[in-house]
N, C-alpha and C positions, 0 to 999 in steps of 0.2 A: 504494500500500500504506500503510495507516494503522496505526501501532503506538503504543500508549500504555501508561503504567502501569508496574508492576513485575512481571516474570515470572521466577520461579525465580532470584532474585538478580540479574537483569539490569535495570538502569535504562535505559530506552530513550527517546532524545530525537531528534526528527525535524526536519530542516532542509531548506529548499528548495534543490535543486541546479539547477533549470531556468534560473535567472538566470545562474549561472556559465557554463553551456553557451551560452546565447543571446548573452551579452556577451563571448564568448571570443576576440575578435580578436587578442589578444596571445599566445595559446597556439600554439606552432610546429607545428601540425598542419593539414593542408589543409582539413579540415572546419570549422575555426574561421573560414574565409573564406566559407563557404556562407551563403546567406540563411536565417536561423533565426528562427522566430516561435513565440510561445506559442499553443497551440491545445487542442482537445479530443481525446478518443479517436477520434472520427470528425469530420473537419473538411473543409469545402469552401471553396476560396479562389480568387479571380480573380487571374491573373497576366498581365502584358502580354507578348505575343510580337510586338510591333509592330516592323517592319523598315523603315518609311518614313523619309524625311528631309524637312526643310523646303525651301522653294524661295525664290528671289529674286523680288520683285515691285516694279514701278514705284510711284511715289508715289500715283498715281490709280487703280491697278489693285486690284480687289477680291481679297482673299485667299480662295482656294477651300478649303473644309474637306474633309478626308479622314477616312475611318473609322479609328478605333483598333482594333487587333486584340487580343483577350484570349482566354485559355484558362481554362476552369473545371476545376479540378483537385481531386480528392478525396484526402485523406490519412487512412489508418487506422493508428493507432499500434501498434508492436510493442514488446516489452520487452527491454532490454539491461541486464545487471547485472555488478557486480564488487565485491570486498570486500578489506579489509585488516584484519589483527589486529595490535595493538600492545600492549606491556606497560604496566601502570599507571605503572611507574617512568619509562619513556621519555615517556609521555604527560604526566607532571607536571614534566618537566625544564624549567627556566626558559629562555626565549629561543628555544625551538625552534618554538613555534606549530605543533605537529605535526598537530593536527586540521585546521587550515586548509590546511596543505600537502597532507595526504592527500585532502581534498575536491577540491582543484585537480588532484591526480594522478588521482583518479577521473574528473573531467571530461575530462582529457587522454586517458585510456584509452577512454572512451566516444566521444570525437571520432575517435580512431584507428580504432575499429570502424566508425563512420559512413563515414570516408574509404575504408576497405577495401571496404565494401559498394558505395559509389558507383563505385569503379574496378575492377569485375569480380567481386567476391565476391558481390554481390547478384544479382538476377534481372531479367528484362526488364520485369516489372511488380512493384511492391511487394506483398509477401504478409504473412501473419501472422508469418513468421519471417525476412523479408529486406526490405531496402530496394531501390529501383530502381537498377540498374546503368547508368551512362552508356554502357558498352561493349556492352550487350545491348539497349538501348532500340530499336534499328532492327529487331530480329528479331520485334517484335510484329506482329500483324495490323494492316493499314492503319487500320482503324476504331478502334484503340486508341492510335494516335499522337496527339500534341497537334495539333489542327487539321489532321491529315494530314501534318504536317511530319516529315521524317527529319533526323537529324544528318548533316552532310556528312562523307564519309570519303575519304581519299586512300590508295592502295595502293602499296606499294613500299618501305616502311620509312622510317627517319629520315634522309632525304637532304636536301641543301641545296635541291634542287628542290621537294621536298614541303613542307619547312618554309616556303620562300618562297611557295609556292602557297597554303597554308592561312592564312598570315599576311596575304597580300594580299587574300584573300576576307574576312578577319575584321576587318582593321584599321579599316575605315571607321567602324564603330559601337561596337566594344567594346574596342579595344586598350588604352585608358587604364586599364581595370579588369581586364585579362586576366592569366592565369597560364599558363605551360607546365607540363605534367606529363609526366615521362619514366619509362618502365618501368625503365630502368637509366641511370646517369650515363655509362656506357661508350659509349652510343649517340650522345652528342653531344660528348664530351670532345675528340675528334680532328677534328671537322668544321671545315672552313675555308670562308670566304666567297670571293667572286669575286676578291678581292685577295690571297688566300692567308693572311689573318689568321684566327686561331681565331674561330669563330662564337660560342662561349660566352665571355662576359666575366665574370671572377670578381672584379672590383673593386667590385661594388655589390650584395653579397648582403644579404638581409634575412629575418629570421624563419624560418630553416630552409631557405632556398633555396641552390642551389649556384652561382648566378650569373644572368646575364641573356642572352637571345637577342632581338635587335631591341628591346632596352630592357625586355623583359618578364621577370619573375622566373621561374626554372626550379626545379621541385620534383621530387624522386624519390619514386615510389610504385609498389609492385608492382601490376601490372595483370593478373596471372594469365594471362600470355601472350596476352591478347586485343587488345592494342594496344602500339605503341611510344611514341607521343606523343599528348597531347591539348592543344589550345589552347582555353581557355574563359574566359568571365567566371564567376568562382566563384558569383555569385548566380544563375546559370542552373540551379543545383541548390538546392532548398529543403528544409529540415528543419523539420517540425512538432514542437515540443517540448511535451508535455503538462505542464500546470502542476503536476501532482502528482509530477513527477520529484523524487526526494528523496535526501539523504544522511542515513543513519540511524546514530546512535551507540548502540551497545549496550555498556554498562559492566557487566562481570561482577565483582561484589565478591568472590565466592568464589574466583575464579581470577586476580584482579588483572590483568585484561586488558580492552582495549576493541576492539570490532569496529566498523569503519566500512563501511557498505554503500552503494554507489551503485545506485540503483534508477531506471532511465531508461525513459521511455515516449516513443517518437517514430516518425516516418515520414519517409523521404527520397525525393524524386522530382525528375526533370528538370522544369523549368518553362519553359524557353526553348531549344528545339533550335537556333534561329538563332545562339545565342551559344556554340556548342560545335563544334569541329572535331576530327576523329580521324585520326591517321596509323597505319595498320596495316602489317604486314609484307608 
């Protein structure tokens, strides 16, 4: 949306919001850890879904090449918006830097919406009004799946056995970059390991997590009763951010107020099913 000039007493100034969202690693919202990139309204991009590992070779043995596996994924952006109204007096107060604070808050709200969409609020396939949901991805027709790959699911709830199972399947390739996501903290607070110690360790929390399980940070996110836990590399979910995503300041001289509008265009999709594990009830 491009707005310029002076309209009915409102001075309108437009600033780019896409960089704040793309570079938002320090905002304590799960979507800040997703893979985010600047793109167009309709964008096609290659992503690696390679699950192979290297091998040992003797000094005189020829290294045998193997094919890398990629997926060609289309992103079609949808619009998400939010706005704040503030008084001219507050806006002009020294030391507050209110506009910058509100722009960051707009980015945080947009990231929270992206997170909710990714964890059950969205749909099996991204549409003009929704992002793709990790928890609904498997319900697509086989020909719609990424290279025919489904996300591995464990049934039976957040038990020690299920947690160890998905962690054991996952740890080889992605554990160093992984996060746990739980529908409710209650599902893991009282779990104990084989020695009787609490499974959730709370002495190493960071950026909004409630602790760690197997050394991996644990975050709480409502999953709309579609799952109890997810273990994933956050970059297995990608968000295309259109470069025209903006923060618009509308200064109304007649009413002594400023309206700051976040106008976001983006699309979120799974890009590597191998790097996601789901535990359902």
